[in-house]
C-alpha positions in Angstrom: 26.5 -73.7 -0.4 27.0 -69.8 -0.7 26.9 -68.0 -4.0 29.8 -66.0 -3.8 28.8 -64.0 -6.7 25.8 -62.6 -5.4 26.3 -62.4 -1.9 23.1 -64.1 -1.4 22.5 -67.3 0.6 20.0 -68.6 -1.8 17.0 -67.1 -0.4 17.6 -63.7 -2.5 18.2 -60.3 -1.2 17.1 -59.3 2.4 17.0 -56.3 4.7 18.1 -56.5 8.1 15.1 -57.8 9.5 15.5 -60.8 7.2 12.5 -59.9 5.3 12.9 -59.9 1.3 13.5 -56.6 -0.2 10.7 -57.3 -2.9 8.2 -58.0 -0.4 8.9 -54.9 1.4 8.6 -52.9 -1.7 5.4 -54.3 -2.6 4.0 -53.9 0.7 4.8 -50.2 0.9 3.5 -49.7 -2.8 0.2 -51.0 -1.6 0.1 -48.7 1.4 0.7 -45.7 -0.9 -2.2 -46.9 -3.1 -4.5 -47.4 -0.3 -3.9 -43.8 1.1 -4.5 -42.1 -2.0 -7.6 -44.2 -2.9 -9.1 -43.2 0.9 -7.8 -39.6 0.5 -6.7 -39.5 4.2 -3.5 -37.8 3.5 -2.2 -36.0 6.6 -3.2 -32.4 7.2 -6.2 -30.6 5.8 -6.4 -28.3 2.5 -4.8 -24.8 3.3 -7.4 -22.2 4.1 -9.9 -24.8 5.6 -8.1 -25.3 9.0 -11.7 -24.5 10.9 -13.9 -26.8 8.5 -14.1 -30.2 10.4 -13.9 -33.2 8.4 -16.8 -34.6 6.7 -17.4 -38.2 8.0 -18.1 -40.9 5.6 -21.5 -42.5 6.0 -22.3 -46.2 6.0 -23.8 -45.8 2.3 -20.6 -45.9 0.1 -20.3 -42.6 -1.6 -18.2 -42.1 -4.7 -14.7 -42.4 -3.9 -13.2 -38.6 -4.4 -10.3 -38.4 -6.9 -7.1 -37.9 -4.7 -6.1 -34.9 -7.4 -9.1 -32.8 -6.7 -8.1 -29.6 -5.0 -9.9 -28.5 -1.7 -12.9 -25.8 -2.4 -11.7 -22.2 -2.4 -12.6 -20.6 1.2 -15.9 -18.5 1.5 -15.2 -14.8 0.7 -17.2 -11.9 2.1 -19.2 -11.9 -1.0 -20.1 -15.2 -0.7 -23.9 -15.9 0.5 -24.0 -15.7 4.4 -24.3 -18.9 6.2 -26.9 -19.9 8.7 -24.6 -19.8 11.3 -25.2 -17.5 14.4 -23.4 -14.1 14.0 -19.9 -13.5 15.6 -19.8 -12.1 18.9 -19.6 -8.3 19.3 -16.2 -8.6 20.8 -14.7 -10.5 17.8 -12.4 -8.4 15.7 -14.6 -8.8 12.8 -17.7 -7.5 14.5 -19.1 -4.6 12.6 -18.6 -1.1 14.3 -21.2 -0.1 17.0 -23.6 2.7 15.8 -22.8 6.1 16.9 -24.6 6.9 20.2 -27.7 8.8 19.6 -27.3 12.5 20.7 -30.0 12.9 23.5 -32.2 16.0 23.6 -30.9 18.3 26.0 -33.6 18.9 28.9 -35.7 22.3 28.9 -34.0 24.6 31.0 -36.1 25.9 34.0 -37.4 28.9 34.0 -35.1 31.7 35.3 -37.8 34.2 36.2 -38.0 34.6 40.0 -41.2 33.8 41.8 -43.3 36.6 42.9 -42.1 38.1 46.2 -43.9 37.3 49.1 -45.4 40.1 51.0 -47.3 38.8 53.8 -47.8 35.3 55.2 -48.9 33.3 58.1 -47.6 35.0 61.2 -47.2 38.4 59.5 -48.7 41.3 61.6 -49.2 44.6 60.5 -51.4 47.4 59.1 -50.8 45.8 55.6 -52.3 42.8 57.1 -55.3 44.6 58.3 -55.7 46.1 55.0 -55.6 42.9 53.4 -58.2 41.5 55.5 -60.7 44.4 54.9 -60.4 44.3 51.2 -61.1 40.3 51.2 -64.0 41.0 53.4 -65.3 43.7 50.5 -65.4 40.8 47.9 -66.7 38.3 50.4 -63.6 36.3 51.0 -63.0 37.2 54.7 -66.1 37.2 57.1 -64.6 38.8 60.3 -63.1 42.3 61.4 -59.8 42.8 60.7 -57.4 42.3 63.1 -53.9 42.8 61.6 -52.7 39.3 62.2 -52.3 36.8 59.5 -53.5 33.4 60.8 -55.1 30.5 59.5 -58.5 32.2 58.7 -56.6 34.8 56.7 -54.4 32.2 54.9 -57.7 30.4 54.1 -59.3 33.6 52.8 -56.4 34.0 50.5 -56.3 30.4 49.4 -60.0 31.0 48.4 -59.2 34.3 46.6 -56.2 32.6 44.7 -58.3 29.7 43.4 -61.1 31.8 42.3 -58.7 34.3 40.3 -56.7 31.0 39.0 -53.7 32.1 40.9 -51.2 29.5 42.6 -53.0 28.6 45.6 -50.4 29.1 48.6 -52.1 30.8 51.3 -49.4 33.5 51.2 -50.0 37.0 49.8 -47.4 37.6 46.8 -47.2 40.7 44.9 -49.4 39.2 41.9 -52.0 38.2 44.7 -51.8 41.3 46.2 -51.9 43.5 42.7 -54.9 41.4 41.6 -56.7 42.3 45.0 -55.9 46.1 44.7 -57.4 46.2 41.3 -60.9 44.7 42.3 -61.4 46.5 45.7 -61.1 49.9 47.0 -59.3 51.6 49.6 -60.7 50.5 53.0 -62.4 53.3 55.1 -61.6 53.7 58.8 -64.6 52.0 60.0 -63.7 49.0 57.7 -60.0 48.8 59.0 -61.0 49.5 62.7 -64.9 48.4 63.3 -66.0 48.8 66.6 -66.4 45.0 67.1 -67.6 42.0 65.2 -70.5 41.7 67.3 -72.8 44.6 68.6 -71.6 45.9 71.9 -74.1 45.1 74.7 -76.0 47.5 77.0 -73.4 48.4 79.8 -73.9 47.1 83.3 -74.6 49.7 85.5 -71.8 49.2 87.6 -69.9 50.3 84.4 -71.6 53.7 84.2 -69.2 55.5 86.7 -65.4 56.1 86.5 -63.0 54.5 84.3 -64.1 50.9 83.7 -63.3 47.6 81.6 -66.6 46.4 80.9 -67.0 43.0 79.8 -69.8 41.2 78.7 -69.9 37.3 78.4 -73.2 37.5 76.5 -72.0 39.8 73.7 -68.6 38.7 73.8 -67.6 42.4 73.7 -65.1 44.6 75.9 -66.0 48.2 76.3 -63.2 50.7 77.4 -65.6 53.2 79.3 -65.0 56.7 81.0 -68.3 58.0 83.0 -70.6 56.0 80.9 -68.9 56.7 77.5 -67.5 54.1 75.1 -63.8 55.0 74.3 -63.1 52.1 72.3 -64.5 48.4 72.3 -63.1 45.3 70.9 -64.2 41.4 70.5 -62.9 38.9 73.2 -63.3 35.4 74.2 -63.2 33.8 77.5 -62.2 30.4 79.4 -63.9 26.9 78.6 -66.3 25.6 81.2 -63.4 23.8 82.9 -61.3 27.1 83.1 -64.1 29.7 83.6 -63.6 33.3 83.6 -64.3 34.4 86.9 -67.6 37.3 87.1 -67.6 40.1 89.4 -66.3 43.5 90.0 -62.5 43.7 90.3 -59.6 46.1 89.5 -56.4 46.0 87.7 -53.7 45.2 90.0 -50.7 44.7 87.7 -49.7 45.5 84.1 -47.2 43.4 81.9 -46.6 44.5 78.5 -44.4 41.5 77.4 -45.8 38.7 79.8 -45.4 35.1 79.1 -47.2 32.6 81.4 -45.2 30.7 83.9 -47.9 28.2 84.0 -48.5 27.5 80.2 -45.4 28.8 79.0 -47.4 31.1 76.2 -47.1 34.8 75.3 -49.7 37.2 77.1 -48.6 40.6 75.4 -50.4 43.7 76.9 -51.5 41.9 80.1 -54.0 43.7 82.6 -54.2 41.2 85.7 -57.4 41.9 87.4 -58.2 38.5 89.5 -55.3 36.1 90.5 -53.8 34.8 87.2 -56.7 36.0 85.1 -55.9 39.0 82.8 -57.1 41.0 79.9 -54.5 40.6 77.1 -53.8 39.9 73.3 -54.3 36.4 72.1 -52.3 35.5 68.6 -54.4 32.2 68.6 -57.8 34.0 69.0 -56.4 36.5 66.2 -55.8 33.3 64.1 -58.7 31.0 64.7 -61.4 33.1 66.4 -63.7 31.5 68.8 -62.8 28.0 67.6 -60.8 27.9 70.9 -60.9 29.4 74.4 -58.6 30.8 77.0 -57.6 29.3 80.5 -59.6 31.9 82.1 -58.1 34.9 80.7 -60.2 37.7 78.4 -58.4 37.1 75.1 -58.5 40.3 72.8 -57.6 39.4 68.9 -56.9 43.1 67.7 -53.6 43.6 68.8 -53.7 47.3 67.7 -56.6 48.1 69.9 -55.3 46.1 73.1 -52.0 47.9 72.8 -53.7 51.3 72.9 -55.8 50.1 75.9 -52.9 49.0 77.7 -51.5 52.4 77.2 -54.5 54.1 78.6 -55.5 51.6 81.5 -53.9 52.4 85.1 -53.3 50.3 87.9 -56.4 50.7 90.2 -59.1 51.1 87.4 -62.2 48.9 87.8 -63.0 45.7 85.8 -66.7 44.5 85.7 -67.3 40.9 84.0 -70.9 40.0 83.8 -73.5 38.2 81.6 
């Protein structure tokens, strides 16, 4: 029978699913109590979003009260943790220290280097004076030639090194002034000595007329006029493979600015006397002395003297080459 006053069917009030309401309320209460007991309310305490939840261990820890509040977040005044420092790119990174101001590099000296007066390849009367002065104090062991070659450069280096000057081999204004202060004005004989070697007694074929008297023994050339020496100069000859011919010849051609067509080398003030062999100025002889040899010509290393000789000798003058 149905109870018409309560509307119940004898089983008591029920929900749409048929479960009694009293049981449903009791179950919900149990669930709420269990949730409060375990502290697993949804979400985390405000201000501790990045802190991972603490996992319960197997050992039963005291159940925290559900009414305790979460610990306050760490402030800047708190003791720093042992966690690694934040990345420099983070917004909380400390500002980078100001860059250290680099010391300015010392400015190079603005003083210009001493002016170079003479160097390898120079040829002048000043070079001749330089050589004569260097010879006075033992740095140049040859007769002045007026040509600045390797021998002169070595002599200048020797002088510069001994005086603690920059060793360049070139004669700058400082080197020149130091040399002038240590030497005297060269005499005419020092500037233009006859020859480095004594002139040999002339071959008897040289005693008459105008003759270029050349001695291989003394390595000298004497320009003679009727047995009198007008001028003399040092000379060198060809090697054993290209020897200078001996005998009596005559000058058949003069060429002031000659260049060898066979060796493509300059032969200034050339006085040809036998085929392609000639008396002429040699820059190599002036620079390197007797360390080399010609291809058969008679080399003169004093340009000033051979230039004067060229102007005095005429075509047809005799040439004698002997030992």
